[in-house]
C-alpha positions as CSV (number, residue, x, y, z in Angstrom):
1,X,187.4,67.4,184.3
2,X,184.6,66.6,186.9
3,X,183.8,63.4,189.1
4,X,180.8,61.3,188.8
5,X,179.9,58.7,191.2
6,X,179.1,55.4,189.7
7,X,175.3,54.6,189.7
8,X,174.1,52.0,192.1
9,X,172.4,49.8,189.3
10,X,172.4,46.5,191.3
11,X,170.9,48.1,194.3
12,X,168.3,49.6,192.2
13,X,167.5,46.2,190.5
14,X,167.2,44.5,194.0
15,X,164.9,47.2,195.1
16,X,162.8,46.8,192.0
17,X,162.7,43.1,192.4
18,X,161.6,43.5,195.9
19,X,158.9,45.7,195.2
20,X,157.6,43.2,192.6
21,X,157.8,40.6,195.1
22,X,155.8,42.5,197.7
23,X,153.3,43.6,195.0
24,X,152.7,40.1,194.0
25,X,152.1,39.1,197.8
26,X,149.5,41.7,198.1
27,X,147.7,40.8,195.0
28,X,147.6,37.2,195.8
29,X,146.5,37.6,199.3
30,X,143.9,40.0,198.1
31,X,142.6,37.6,195.3
32,X,139.6,35.3,196.2
33,X,140.4,31.6,196.5
34,X,139.3,29.0,193.7
35,X,137.4,27.0,196.4
36,X,135.3,28.1,199.3
37,X,137.2,26.2,202.0
38,X,136.4,26.2,205.8
39,X,136.6,29.6,207.5
40,X,136.3,31.0,210.9
41,X,132.9,31.0,212.3
42,X,130.9,31.6,215.4
43,X,128.5,28.5,214.9
44,X,129.1,24.9,215.8
45,X,127.1,22.3,214.0
46,X,127.2,18.7,215.1
47,X,125.7,15.5,214.0
48,X,123.5,13.8,216.8
49,X,122.0,10.7,215.4
50,X,121.6,8.5,212.3
51,X,118.2,6.7,212.1
52,X,117.8,4.0,211.6
53,X,121.1,2.7,212.7
54,X,123.2,1.2,209.6
55,X,126.7,0.0,209.2
56,X,129.0,1.3,206.7
57,X,128.6,5.0,206.8
58,X,129.9,7.8,209.2
59,X,128.7,11.5,209.1
60,X,130.3,14.4,210.7
61,X,130.4,18.2,210.3
62,X,133.8,19.7,209.8
63,X,134.8,23.5,209.6
64,X,132.6,24.4,212.5
65,X,129.3,24.3,210.7
66,X,130.7,24.7,207.0
67,X,130.6,21.0,205.7
68,X,128.6,17.8,205.9
69,X,131.4,15.0,205.7
70,X,130.1,11.5,204.7
71,X,132.4,8.5,204.8
72,X,131.2,5.3,203.1
73,X,132.8,2.1,203.5
74,X,133.4,-0.2,200.5
75,X,130.5,-2.5,199.8
76,X,127.8,0.0,200.8
77,X,126.1,2.4,198.2
78,X,124.5,5.7,199.3
79,X,122.4,8.3,197.5
80,X,122.0,11.9,198.7
81,X,119.1,13.9,197.1
82,X,119.4,17.7,196.6
83,X,117.1,20.4,198.1
84,X,114.0,19.4,195.7
85,X,114.6,15.7,195.8
86,X,116.6,15.4,192.8
87,X,119.7,13.2,192.6
88,X,122.9,15.1,193.8
89,X,125.3,12.7,195.1
90,X,125.9,9.0,194.9
91,X,128.5,6.8,196.6
92,X,129.3,3.4,194.8
93,X,130.3,0.2,196.3
94,X,134.0,0.6,195.0
95,X,134.3,3.9,196.8
96,X,133.4,6.1,193.7
97,X,131.8,9.4,194.5
98,X,129.7,11.1,191.8
99,X,128.0,14.5,191.7
100,X,125.0,15.5,189.7
101,X,126.1,18.6,187.5
102,X,122.3,19.2,186.5
103,X,121.4,19.4,190.3
104,X,120.9,23.0,191.7
105,X,122.5,21.7,194.8
106,X,125.8,21.2,192.9
107,X,125.9,25.0,192.4
108,X,124.4,26.1,195.5
109,X,126.8,24.1,197.6
110,X,129.9,25.6,196.1
111,X,129.8,28.3,198.5
112,X,128.8,28.6,202.3
113,X,126.4,31.4,201.5
114,X,124.9,30.9,198.2
115,X,121.4,31.0,198.2
116,X,120.3,31.4,194.4
117,X,121.2,29.4,191.4
118,X,122.6,31.1,188.5
119,X,120.0,29.6,186.2
120,X,117.0,27.5,186.2
121,X,117.4,23.8,187.2
122,X,114.9,21.1,186.4
123,X,114.6,18.6,189.1
124,X,113.4,16.1,186.6
125,X,116.3,16.7,184.3
126,X,118.6,13.4,183.5
127,X,121.4,13.5,185.8
128,X,124.8,14.3,184.5
129,X,127.2,12.5,187.0
130,X,130.7,13.4,187.3
131,X,133.3,11.6,189.4
132,X,134.5,13.8,192.3
133,X,136.3,11.3,194.6
134,X,137.5,7.6,194.6
135,X,137.9,6.9,198.2
136,X,134.2,6.9,199.5
137,X,134.9,10.3,201.2
138,X,133.1,13.5,200.2
139,X,132.1,16.8,201.8
140,X,129.9,19.7,200.8
141,X,128.3,22.9,202.0
142,X,124.9,21.4,203.0
143,X,122.9,24.4,203.6
144,X,120.5,22.4,205.9
145,X,123.1,22.1,208.5
146,X,124.0,25.8,209.0
147,X,122.1,29.1,209.4
148,X,121.6,30.7,206.1
149,X,120.2,33.8,207.9
150,X,121.8,37.4,207.6
151,X,121.5,39.7,210.6
152,X,119.8,37.9,213.6
153,X,116.7,39.6,215.3
154,X,116.5,39.2,218.9
155,X,114.1,36.1,218.9
156,X,116.3,34.4,215.9
157,X,119.3,35.0,217.9
158,X,118.0,33.5,221.0
159,X,117.0,30.3,219.2
160,X,120.2,30.1,217.7
161,X,121.9,30.2,220.8
162,X,119.6,27.5,222.3
163,X,120.3,25.3,219.0
164,X,118.4,24.7,215.9
165,X,117.8,21.1,214.7
166,X,118.4,19.8,211.2
167,X,118.0,16.7,209.1
168,X,119.6,15.4,205.8
169,X,118.1,12.4,204.1
170,X,119.9,9.6,202.6
171,X,119.2,6.3,200.9
172,X,121.6,3.7,202.2
173,X,121.6,0.5,200.3
174,X,118.0,1.2,199.1
175,X,116.8,2.1,202.6
176,X,115.9,5.6,203.7
177,X,118.2,7.0,206.4
178,X,118.0,10.3,208.1
179,X,121.2,12.2,209.6
180,X,120.1,14.4,212.4
181,X,121.9,17.2,214.2
182,X,121.9,20.7,215.4
183,X,123.9,24.0,214.9
184,X,124.3,26.7,217.8
185,X,125.6,30.2,218.0
186,X,128.5,30.6,220.2
187,X,130.0,33.7,222.0
188,X,132.6,35.3,220.1
189,X,136.0,36.1,221.8
190,X,137.0,39.6,222.2
191,X,140.0,40.5,219.6
192,X,141.6,43.1,222.0
193,X,144.2,40.8,223.8
194,X,145.5,39.6,220.6
195,X,145.6,43.3,218.9
196,X,147.3,44.2,222.1
197,X,149.9,41.6,221.5
198,X,150.6,42.6,218.0
199,X,150.9,46.4,219.0
200,X,153.2,45.4,221.9
201,X,155.5,43.3,219.7
202,X,155.7,45.9,217.2
203,X,156.7,48.7,219.5
204,X,159.1,46.3,221.3
205,X,160.9,45.4,218.0
206,X,161.0,48.9,216.7
207,X,162.1,50.8,219.8
208,X,163.5,47.9,221.9
209,X,165.3,45.4,219.9
210,X,166.6,47.8,217.4
211,X,168.5,49.4,220.2
212,X,170.3,46.3,221.3
213,X,170.8,44.5,218.1
214,X,171.8,46.0,214.6
215,X,168.6,46.8,212.8
216,X,168.9,44.6,209.7
217,X,169.7,41.3,211.6
218,X,166.9,41.9,214.0
219,X,164.3,42.3,211.1
220,X,165.6,39.3,209.7
221,X,165.3,37.1,212.7
222,X,161.9,38.8,213.2
223,X,160.5,37.7,209.9
224,X,162.2,34.3,210.2
225,X,160.4,33.7,213.5
226,X,157.1,35.1,212.1
227,X,157.4,32.9,209.0
228,X,158.1,29.6,211.0
229,X,155.0,30.2,213.2
230,X,152.9,30.9,210.1
231,X,154.0,27.9,208.4
232,X,152.8,25.7,211.5
233,X,149.4,27.7,211.7
234,X,149.1,27.4,207.8
235,X,149.9,23.5,207.9
236,X,147.4,23.0,210.8
237,X,144.8,24.9,208.8
238,X,145.3,22.9,205.5
239,X,145.2,19.8,207.4
240,X,141.7,20.5,208.3
241,X,140.5,20.8,204.7
242,X,137.6,18.4,203.8
243,X,137.7,16.6,200.5
244,X,136.6,18.6,197.6
245,X,137.3,21.9,199.5
246,X,141.3,22.5,199.7
247,X,142.4,25.5,201.6
248,X,144.6,27.7,199.5
249,X,148.3,26.9,199.5
250,X,149.1,30.5,200.3
251,X,148.4,30.0,203.8
252,X,151.8,28.0,203.8
253,X,153.4,29.8,201.0
254,X,153.3,33.3,202.3
255,X,154.9,32.5,205.6
256,X,157.6,30.3,203.9
257,X,158.4,33.5,201.8
258,X,158.7,35.4,204.9
259,X,161.0,32.5,206.5
260,X,163.3,32.4,203.5
261,X,163.5,36.3,203.2
262,X,164.7,36.2,207.0
263,X,167.4,33.7,206.1
264,X,168.6,35.9,203.3
265,X,168.8,39.0,205.6
266,X,170.9,36.8,208.2
267,X,173.3,35.5,205.7
268,X,174.0,38.2,203.1
269,X,176.0,41.2,203.6
270,X,174.6,43.7,201.2
271,X,172.6,46.3,202.8
272,X,170.0,47.1,199.9
273,X,169.7,43.3,199.5
274,X,169.1,42.7,203.0
275,X,166.8,45.7,203.3
276,X,164.6,44.5,200.5
277,X,164.5,40.8,201.8
278,X,163.3,42.1,205.2
279,X,160.6,44.0,203.6
280,X,159.4,41.2,201.4
281,X,159.3,39.0,204.5
282,X,157.4,41.7,206.3
283,X,155.0,41.9,203.6
284,X,154.6,38.2,203.3
285,X,153.9,37.9,207.0
286,X,151.8,40.9,207.1
287,X,149.7,39.8,204.4
288,X,149.3,36.5,205.7
289,X,148.0,37.7,209.2
290,X,145.8,40.2,207.5
291,X,144.0,37.7,205.5
292,X,143.6,35.6,208.8
293,X,142.4,38.5,211.0
294,X,139.0,37.0,211.6
295,X,140.5,34.2,213.7
296,X,141.0,36.8,216.3
297,X,137.4,37.2,216.8
298,X,135.5,34.0,215.7
299,X,134.7,31.3,218.0
300,X,135.4,28.1,215.8
301,X,138.7,28.2,213.8
302,X,139.5,25.8,210.8
303,X,142.6,24.3,212.4
304,X,144.0,21.2,214.2
305,X,145.9,23.8,216.7
306,X,144.3,25.1,220.0
307,X,142.4,28.2,219.0
308,X,144.6,30.2,221.5
309,X,147.7,29.0,219.7
310,X,146.4,29.8,216.2
311,X,145.3,33.4,217.3
312,X,148.7,34.0,219.1
313,X,150.6,33.1,215.8
314,X,148.5,35.3,213.8
315,X,148.9,38.3,216.1
316,X,152.7,37.6,216.4
317,X,152.9,37.7,212.7
318,X,151.0,41.0,212.4
319,X,153.1,42.5,215.2
320,X,156.6,41.1,213.6
321,X,155.7,42.5,210.1
322,X,155.0,45.7,211.4
323,X,158.1,45.8,213.7
324,X,160.3,44.4,210.9
325,X,159.4,47.1,208.5
326,X,160.1,49.8,211.0
327,X,163.6,48.2,211.8
328,X,164.2,48.4,208.1
329,X,163.3,52.1,208.0
330,X,165.2,52.9,210.9
331,X,168.4,51.2,209.5
332,X,168.5,53.7,206.7
333,X,169.6,50.8,204.3
334,X,167.0,51.8,201.8
335,X,168.9,55.1,201.0
336,X,172.5,53.8,200.6
337,X,175.2,56.2,199.5
338,X,175.3,56.7,195.7
339,X,178.8,55.3,195.4
340,X,177.6,52.0,197.1
341,X,176.7,49.7,194.1
342,X,175.3,46.8,196.4
343,X,174.9,48.8,199.8
344,X,178.0,47.1,201.5
345,X,180.9,49.2,200.7
346,X,182.1,52.4,199.2
347,X,182.8,52.3,195.3
348,X,185.6,54.4,193.7
349,X,184.6,57.5,191.7
350,X,185.0,57.3,188.1
351,X,186.9,60.2,186.3
352,X,185.2,61.6,183.3
353,X,186.8,64.2,180.8
354,X,185.0,67.7,180.7
């Protein structure tokens, strides 16, 4: 007769489920968004004048230099021509906004950087109107309001730092109107302080907190805090999305996953389950932070939070993710005793006939 320990099937299932969750998070964060929402930039574009002065319309730039937002009051009609003068947008008296699908501008304005159409567009083609809004508000990537240049030469950079004027024509209630403004290149902040914050936090968690508090509870609390901070930053980012260009819900979903994972770690008992949850939370918080890394070195951020707060929350999430992962590894919970089906208590041995 010989003895064989019970195989920890439950623990392996939990580990497999956690790996699938972590992999899904990586795939989702690495996939391009369906829309082209505002992103971090070093440019700021502003509307300076509307001539002649007219009632019933408001124009502004949102997303740093990304979108021209036009708000039209009921009873006012507005037509926006495309880049070759063809009909592009029209705002009706009842708040209906329509976009001409036969206009090259419709395709070009889907992206902040798109410069060439995927097919030939006829400026004289019959418009194909499609309703895009009903509240008289619409925003689009008008390439006249931001720089379309690639690498800047010395003279071009100087000009961009001084300010480049732009104009966008409209027809308001049958009268020609011009929106005027300018865009300017700003000084980019250094990412070094935020990188240092992430590194110091990760080291403090892995080498300091892990010696004072049990590793798994420490990891759970870490990803919970990182998740809550990420939810705040994600909601502030989504709140700045212009009509027609929503920010991906992943900016809120990923930190929410981290927060839920942190709660699971704190309230459950099984070591394997807690370890897997902590790693999933670290992957969610870390993936969220990695996707948002440009906020650490861009001057204008798509958020309603102060820029420093947004950068700090991103750096904290990055450092917390690394620190939490290190705490899980240090706990040894990923390699439980084979007689421990759920990682929480010894399992009895089962006798088997020779």
